[in-house]
C-alpha positions as YAML, in Angstrom:
chain: A
units: angstrom
residues:
- id: 1
  name: MET
  ca: [61.10, -40.74, 18.39]
- id: 2
  name: ILE
  ca: [57.57, -39.36, 18.28]
- id: 3
  name: THR
  ca: [55.18, -40.42, 21.04]
- id: 4
  name: ARG
  ca: [51.50, -39.74, 21.56]
- id: 5
  name: THR
  ca: [49.23, -40.75, 24.45]
- id: 6
  name: ALA
  ca: [45.49, -41.32, 24.10]
- id: 7
  name: VAL
  ca: [42.56, -42.42, 26.23]
- id: 8
  name: VAL
  ca: [40.74, -45.18, 24.36]
- id: 9
  name: GLY
  ca: [37.26, -44.00, 23.41]
- id: 10
  name: ALA
  ca: [35.82, -47.34, 22.30]
- id: 11
  name: SER
  ca: [33.55, -48.31, 25.19]
- id: 12
  name: VAL
  ca: [34.41, -51.99, 24.74]
- id: 13
  name: GLY
  ca: [38.13, -51.31, 24.39]
- id: 14
  name: LEU
  ca: [40.37, -52.47, 21.58]
- id: 15
  name: HIS
  ca: [38.71, -55.78, 20.74]
- id: 16
  name: ALA
  ca: [38.42, -57.19, 17.19]
- id: 17
  name: ARG
  ca: [36.67, -54.42, 15.25]
- id: 18
  name: PRO
  ca: [38.32, -51.34, 16.81]
- id: 19
  name: ALA
  ca: [41.72, -53.07, 16.77]
- id: 20
  name: ALA
  ca: [41.31, -53.99, 13.10]
- id: 21
  name: LEU
  ca: [40.26, -50.44, 12.14]
- id: 22
  name: PHE
  ca: [43.22, -48.95, 13.98]
- id: 23
  name: ALA
  ca: [45.71, -51.48, 12.61]
- id: 24
  name: GLN
  ca: [44.49, -50.76, 9.07]
- id: 25
  name: ALA
  ca: [44.90, -47.01, 9.64]
- id: 26
  name: VAL
  ca: [48.47, -47.57, 10.86]
- id: 27
  name: ASP
  ca: [49.21, -49.73, 7.83]
- id: 28
  name: ASP
  ca: [47.73, -47.09, 5.52]
- id: 29
  name: LYS
  ca: [50.09, -44.46, 7.01]
- id: 30
  name: GLY
  ca: [53.08, -46.58, 6.00]
- id: 31
  name: ILE
  ca: [54.99, -46.03, 9.25]
- id: 32
  name: ASP
  ca: [56.12, -48.44, 11.95]
- id: 33
  name: VAL
  ca: [54.11, -47.75, 15.10]
- id: 34
  name: THR
  ca: [54.34, -49.44, 18.48]
- id: 35
  name: MET
  ca: [51.44, -49.39, 20.95]
- id: 36
  name: THR
  ca: [52.27, -49.62, 24.65]
- id: 37
  name: PHE
  ca: [49.85, -50.45, 27.45]
- id: 38
  name: GLY
  ca: [51.34, -50.94, 30.88]
- id: 39
  name: ASP
  ca: [54.51, -52.98, 30.44]
- id: 40
  name: GLU
  ca: [53.35, -54.60, 27.19]
- id: 41
  name: GLU
  ca: [54.10, -53.53, 23.62]
- id: 42
  name: ALA
  ca: [52.46, -54.45, 20.32]
- id: 43
  name: ASP
  ca: [53.01, -53.82, 16.63]
- id: 44
  name: ALA
  ca: [50.18, -51.35, 16.01]
- id: 45
  name: SER
  ca: [49.71, -52.57, 12.44]
- id: 46
  name: SER
  ca: [48.61, -55.98, 13.79]
- id: 47
  name: ALA
  ca: [45.05, -56.24, 15.12]
- id: 48
  name: LEU
  ca: [45.94, -59.52, 16.83]
- id: 49
  name: GLU
  ca: [48.87, -57.97, 18.69]
- id: 50
  name: ILE
  ca: [46.73, -54.97, 19.71]
- id: 51
  name: MET
  ca: [44.04, -57.30, 21.09]
- id: 52
  name: THR
  ca: [46.59, -59.19, 23.20]
- id: 53
  name: LEU
  ca: [47.22, -55.98, 25.17]
- id: 54
  name: GLY
  ca: [43.75, -56.24, 26.75]
- id: 55
  name: VAL
  ca: [42.99, -52.52, 26.46]
- id: 56
  name: LYS
  ca: [39.56, -51.51, 27.78]
- id: 57
  name: GLY
  ca: [37.55, -48.36, 27.15]
- id: 58
  name: GLY
  ca: [38.97, -45.46, 29.17]
- id: 59
  name: ASP
  ca: [42.44, -47.00, 29.39]
- id: 60
  name: THR
  ca: [45.42, -44.86, 28.39]
- id: 61
  name: VAL
  ca: [47.76, -46.16, 25.69]
- id: 62
  name: THR
  ca: [50.91, -44.77, 24.14]
- id: 63
  name: ILE
  ca: [51.80, -44.98, 20.47]
- id: 64
  name: SER
  ca: [55.30, -44.28, 19.22]
- id: 65
  name: THR
  ca: [57.37, -44.30, 16.04]
- id: 66
  name: ASP
  ca: [61.01, -43.72, 15.17]
- id: 67
  name: ASP
  ca: [59.97, -41.82, 12.02]
- id: 68
  name: ASP
  ca: [60.66, -38.19, 12.94]
- id: 69
  name: SER
  ca: [58.64, -36.96, 9.95]
- id: 70
  name: ALA
  ca: [55.42, -38.67, 11.10]
- id: 71
  name: GLY
  ca: [54.12, -36.08, 13.56]
- id: 72
  name: ALA
  ca: [50.90, -35.33, 11.67]
- id: 73
  name: ALA
  ca: [50.20, -39.02, 11.09]
- id: 74
  name: MET
  ca: [50.73, -39.76, 14.77]
- id: 75
  name: ASP
  ca: [48.35, -36.92, 15.72]
- id: 76
  name: GLU
  ca: [45.69, -38.45, 13.47]
- id: 77
  name: LEU
  ca: [46.24, -41.93, 14.90]
- id: 78
  name: ALA
  ca: [46.08, -40.69, 18.49]
- id: 79
  name: GLU
  ca: [42.84, -38.82, 17.72]
- id: 80
  name: MET
  ca: [41.42, -41.98, 16.16]
- id: 81
  name: LEU
  ca: [42.00, -43.89, 19.39]
- id: 82
  name: THR
  ca: [39.89, -41.38, 21.32]
- id: 83
  name: ARG
  ca: [36.82, -42.10, 19.17]
- id: 84
  name: ASP
  ca: [34.33, -44.92, 19.71]
- id: 85
  name: LEU
  ca: [35.61, -47.03, 16.80]
- id: 86
  name: ASP
  ca: [33.10, -49.76, 17.57]
- id: 87
  name: ALA
  ca: [30.26, -47.37, 16.69]
- id: 88
  name: GLU
  ca: [31.76, -46.27, 13.35]
...
């Protein structure tokens, strides 16, 4: 399992637009990714599931995958979370 942790850079958190951009990026990578916030988990390719986590700007989330060949993709996804996706 590959795990990455990131501090969410979107000042408004992972609401509709940032969640949709991230979910699309996960889908484009073609790997199964889980996002964890506190005790809750979400399918990271689903914007709706990401939004149900209630992640705010500055919160720390963890993303993980069972695909052991996805290290570079996970690095890119973690870096994406640190950016202000709402401003892009």
